[in-house]
N, C-alpha and C positions, 0 to 999 in steps of 0.2 A: 485602466483601459477597459473598453467595452469587451464583452465576451468574445465576439468574432475577431476583434483586433488583437486580443491577447492570444487567441489560438493561432492566428497567422504569424504572430511574433515568435512564438515558441518553436523550438526544434530540438532534436536529440543532440544535445551539446557534446561535442567531441573533445573540447579543451577548456578547462576551467582556469580562471585566474586564482592561483593558490593563495594569493595575498589578500583576497577579498572574502570577508566572513559575513555570513548572513546574521543580521541582528536577532537577538533573542526573541523580541516581540514578533518577528516574522516566523520564527520557528514555532512559536506558540500557536500562530494561526494555522500552520500546517498540521500540527498535532490535533487541533480542534477539528480541522477539516477531515482528517482521518477518522476521528471519533464520531463525527456527525454523518458519515457516509451511511446510506441505507443498506441493510443486509437482510437476507432471508429470515423471516420471523423476527427480525430485530435482534438476533442472538449474538452477533459479533464474534464469530469463532476465529478471530484474527488479533494480532498484536503488531505494534510497530516499535522497532528499535532505532533510536536516533543516536548516531555516533558522531561525535565531534572531538576526535582524538587522533592526531596524526600517526603516532606509533601503531595504533590499532589499524588504522586505515592502510598503513604501509604493509602490515602483515596480511590483511585481507586482499590487498592488491595482488599478492602472490596467488591467491585462490580465485582470482577473477581473470585469469589468463593474461595478467599484466596489462590490463586496460587502465590507462592513465587517469581516467576520470575518478576512479575510486580513491586514489591517494591525493589528487589535487583538488577535489571538491571541498567546499566549506564543510558540509555534513554528508554523511552516508546514511541513507534510510534502508533498513532491512525489514521487509514485509514478511510476517510469519503467520502460520496457521497453528491453531490449538490441535494437539494430537489426541487429546482425551475429550471426546464429546459423549458423555454418558448421562445417566439419569441425574446425577448431581449437577452437571453443567446446565441441563435443562431446568431443573428445579430452581437453581440459583437465578436464572434469568427471570423466572416468575416472581421470586422473592423481591428482586429489584423493581419489577413492574408494580408489585403491590406497594412497595415503599414509596415510589415516586408518584404513582397515579391513584393509589388506593382503590384499585380495581376490585369490584365485589368478588367474594370468594367463590360463588357459584360459577362465575364467568372464568375465573382463574382455573378452577378445577377442570372445567370442560376443556379448555384450551390446552392445559398441561397434560391431561390424559391422552388427548389426541396426539400431541407432539411426542410424548414418551413412547406411545405405541408405534408411531411412524419411525422414529430413530432407532428403536430396538430391532427393527427389521433390516436396517442398513448394516452392511459390513464396515469394518474399519476403513477400507479403501474407499467405499462410497461416501462415508462421512468426510474423509479428508478431501476428496474431490469436490464435495459440496463446499467445504471451507475454502478451497482454492478459488472456486468461482466467486465467492464473496470478496476474496482478497483482490481480485482484478477490479472489482467495483471500487475498492478503496484506492487502488493505484490510479484509476482514471480520475477520481475526485481530487486526489492530491496533485496530479499533474495539472489539472485545470486551475486549482488554487495557486500553484506555483506560477503559472502563466499570468494570472490576474495580479499577482504580487510582484511581477517582473523578476522572478527567480528562475534561473535556468536549471534544467534537469535532463537526465538521460536514463530512461528505464532500461533495465537489463535483466535478461534471463540467463545469460551466459556466465555462470559462475559455478564453483564447486560447492554446492549446498551442504554436502556432508562435512566438508572442511570448515565452512562457516559455522555450522551447528556445533562441531566439536570445539572450535576455538572460542566461540561465544558462550559455550556451556548451555546450549539451548535444550538438550534432552532433559536436563534437570528441572527445566521450567515447563516441560511438556509442550515444547514448541519445535517447529521445523521452519527453516527459511525457505522461501519460494521465489521471491523477487527482490531486487535491490534497486535503489534509486539514488545515485549521487546527485546532489544539488549544490548550487553555488551561483557564481557569476561568470559568464563566458569570457574567455581570453580575447583580447583585441585581435589577435592573429588567428583565431579559429575561422578559417575561410568557409567552413560549413554553414556559418551563420548567414552568409549571403546567398546560399543556394535557394533557388525557387522550389516551392513545395511541389512534389509530384503526387497528384491526386487524380483519380478517375473523374470524368465529368459528373457534375451533380445529378444530371438527368439519368445517368446510368446507375447511380447509387441509391436514389430515393424513388419509391413508387407511391404516387399520389392516388388515393381512392376517394372520390367525391360523390 
């Protein structure tokens, strides 16, 4: 579908067909879209957990205020932030740049020193908020990708993140869950699919300066 057509097609799916499973090649596209999302300084302080396991989804259903999408979706995506953004994290990002781009050392050192100095000034809370901001970029990109691939999705903030973290053993991986996204295929009787979109008029939303 075209970009606009796919955006008009998508909606926050309220009921999935639990019998329909997303093909693995489509899941791979979603993973790549997540990884290709632009982030501040290209540092990617985020990770994605892809769950395709009904017993696990059933347990997480309890920690999502019993919202049916979590257990009936084909897959459940859990968007996480890195909790440790320290000198090593920054240095590792430059090592990767050096490996892939072979950026000259003098440019690497200048940029690295600037970034180290900047992040050393930030509190843990400021670093995590910065990471959360990047996570929303990945969510938007994944939502658009799902729409273009005709995959239904329902972004959610309403879940018990601490329970998710404990059950999925995220602290041991230096991660915190912040957003979840059940994905799959809409049930035929999900009447929300036929609702007209409620959006403010375009002229109220966009300011043109020429």
